[in-house]
C-alpha positions in Angstrom: 1.9 1.3 -26.6 -0.8 1.1 -23.5 -0.7 3.9 -21.2 -2.5 3.8 -17.8 -5.6 6.6 -18.2 -3.8 7.8 -21.3 -4.7 7.2 -25.8 -1.5 7.4 -27.9 -1.9 9.1 -31.0 0.7 9.9 -32.6 2.7 12.1 -31.1 0.2 13.3 -29.0 -0.4 12.2 -25.8 -4.6 13.0 -24.5 -5.2 12.1 -20.7 -7.7 11.7 -18.7 -9.0 14.7 -17.2 -9.3 14.9 -13.5 -11.9 17.2 -11.8 -10.5 18.9 -8.8 -13.7 20.9 -8.2 -17.4 21.5 -9.3 -19.6 23.6 -8.4 -24.0 23.2 -9.9 -24.6 27.1 -11.0 -28.4 26.2 -12.3 -30.7 23.6 -11.3 -33.8 23.3 -13.4 -36.7 20.7 -14.4 -34.6 18.9 -16.7 -31.1 20.2 -17.0 -28.6 21.1 -14.1 -25.5 23.3 -15.0 -22.1 22.5 -13.6 -19.1 24.4 -14.1 -15.9 21.5 -13.0 -12.3 22.5 -12.8 -10.5 19.8 -14.1 -6.5 19.4 -14.7 -4.9 17.1 -17.6 -1.9 15.9 -15.7 -0.1 19.1 -15.1 -0.6 22.0 -12.5 -2.5 23.7 -14.8 -6.5 23.7 -14.2 -9.2 24.3 -17.0 -13.0 25.4 -16.6 -15.8 23.0 -18.2 -19.3 23.6 -18.1 -21.2 20.6 -18.0 -24.7 19.8 -18.1 -26.5 17.8 -16.7 -28.8 15.3 -17.9 -30.4 12.5 -16.4 -31.0 10.6 -20.1 -33.4 9.8 -23.0 -34.8 7.6 -25.2 -36.1 7.4 -29.3 -38.1 4.7 -30.2 -38.3 3.8 -34.1 -41.9 2.7 -33.8 -43.2 0.4 -37.1 -46.3 -0.6 -37.2 -47.9 -3.1 -39.3 -47.4 -1.7 -43.1 -43.9 -0.8 -42.5 -44.3 2.4 -41.6 -42.4 4.2 -38.8 -44.5 6.1 -36.9 -42.8 9.7 -36.5 -43.8 13.1 -34.6 -44.3 16.6 -35.5 -43.8 19.5 -32.8 -42.1 23.0 -32.4 -38.6 23.5 -30.6 -37.9 26.2 -29.6 -33.9 25.4 -29.7 -34.3 25.0 -32.8 -37.2 28.2 -33.8 -39.2 25.1 -35.6 -40.8 22.2 -36.6 -39.3 19.4 -36.8 -39.8 15.6 -37.5 -38.8 13.7 -35.4 -38.8 9.8 -33.3 -40.9 10.1 -30.8 -38.4 10.3 -27.1 -38.5 11.5 -24.4 -36.5 11.6 -20.7 -36.0 9.6 -17.9 -37.8 10.1 -14.5 -35.8 9.6 -11.9 -35.6 5.6 -11.4 -37.1 4.6 -14.3 -35.2 2.4 -16.3 -34.3 2.8 -20.3 -37.4 0.6 -21.4 -39.7 1.3 -18.7 -39.2 5.2 -20.5 -39.6 3.9 -23.7 -43.3 2.1 -22.9 -44.0 5.2 -21.1 -43.1 7.7 -23.9 -44.6 5.8 -26.6 -48.2 5.7 -24.9 -48.2 9.3 -24.1 -46.2 10.5 -27.4 -48.2 8.4 -30.4 -51.0 6.2 -28.3 -49.6 2.3 -28.5 -47.2 0.4 -26.3 -44.8 -1.4 -27.7 -44.8 -5.2 -27.0 -41.5 -6.1 -28.7 -38.3 -3.6 -28.2 -35.0 -4.1 -29.3 -32.1 -2.0 -28.1 -30.2 -0.8 -31.4 -27.4 1.2 -29.7 -26.6 4.3 -27.3 -24.6 7.4 -28.1 -24.0 10.9 -25.9 -25.6 13.8 -27.7 -22.9 16.1 -27.1 -19.9 14.5 -24.6 -18.0 18.0 -24.7 -20.6 19.8 -22.7 -23.4 17.6 -21.4 -24.1 14.2 -20.0 -27.1 12.9 -22.0 -26.8 9.8 -23.4 -30.2 8.8 -25.9 -30.7 4.9 -26.4 -32.7 3.8 -29.7 -35.2 1.4 -30.0 -36.9 -0.4 -32.6 -40.5 -0.9 -31.5 -42.9 -3.2 -32.5 -45.9 -5.7 -32.0 -47.6 -1.9 -31.7 -51.0 -2.2 -30.0 -53.5 0.7 -29.3 -52.4 1.9 -25.3 -53.0 5.9 -24.8 -50.9 7.3 -21.8 -52.1 11.1 -21.1 -49.7 13.6 -23.3 -46.8 15.9 -21.3 -49.5 19.4 -21.1 -45.8 21.5 -22.6 -46.3 19.2 -25.8 -48.7 19.9 -29.0 -47.1 17.3 -31.7 -48.9 15.6 -34.3 -48.3 11.9 -35.4 -47.0 11.5 -38.9 -47.2 7.6 -40.5 -44.8 7.5 -43.2 -43.5 4.7 -45.6 -39.7 3.8 -43.5 -38.2 4.1 -47.2 -39.7 7.5 -47.7 -38.1 8.7 -44.0 -35.2 6.8 -44.1 -34.6 9.3 -47.2 -35.6 12.1 -46.0 -32.8 11.7 -43.1 -30.3 10.8 -46.4 -31.5 14.2 -47.9 -31.3 16.3 -44.6 -35.2 16.7 -44.9 -34.9 15.4 -41.4 -33.0 17.6 -39.5 -32.9 16.4 -35.6 -29.8 14.2 -34.7 -31.5 11.1 -32.8 -34.0 10.5 -35.9 -31.0 10.6 -37.8 -29.0 8.0 -36.0 -32.3 6.2 -35.3 -33.5 5.4 -38.7 -29.3 4.8 -40.1 -29.8 1.9 -37.1 -32.6 0.8 -37.9 -32.0 0.2 -41.4 -29.0 -1.3 -40.6 -31.1 -4.1 -38.4 -33.7 -4.6 -40.7 -30.9 -5.7 -43.7 -32.1 -2.1 -46.4 -28.5 -0.7 -45.8 -25.0 -2.2 -44.9 
């Protein structure tokens, strides 16, 4: 049974929300926060707090020896250092591949001659508009752009199999890195 703008799941009908009012309550450099008043197919209204984000990219860069190049940096939200894929947010008007090439040069000092899109995912669709696209980056050549002034990054070369094992055993805790390593492993035929 197909119902326009609805999805039938068992006996529960999920209907698309309609925004009837939206108010931005905070504007920052990276994110904005808005409160949407929505209706769900009836007269009742609900509020949704939405973090607006311009989107981001993450890269699985592989060097000529089959190592993945990761970055280690302190993350205030996690309250600790995390081992991650190189990544960053899109600048206004910047395409995702352009952002990917810029971020790799800023964070690890390489330009990827080859980029393969592995996929995209919503970071947390219930409260943010952020979507991250993950690329496999290869044919790396040295090329450095100035890093962001507020980032302190250590570059880590790790055998791909070791990085994948760290992801699968929860030694890596960053979501984009977990997803990127698993998608890259599937793409490279290392897992099905």
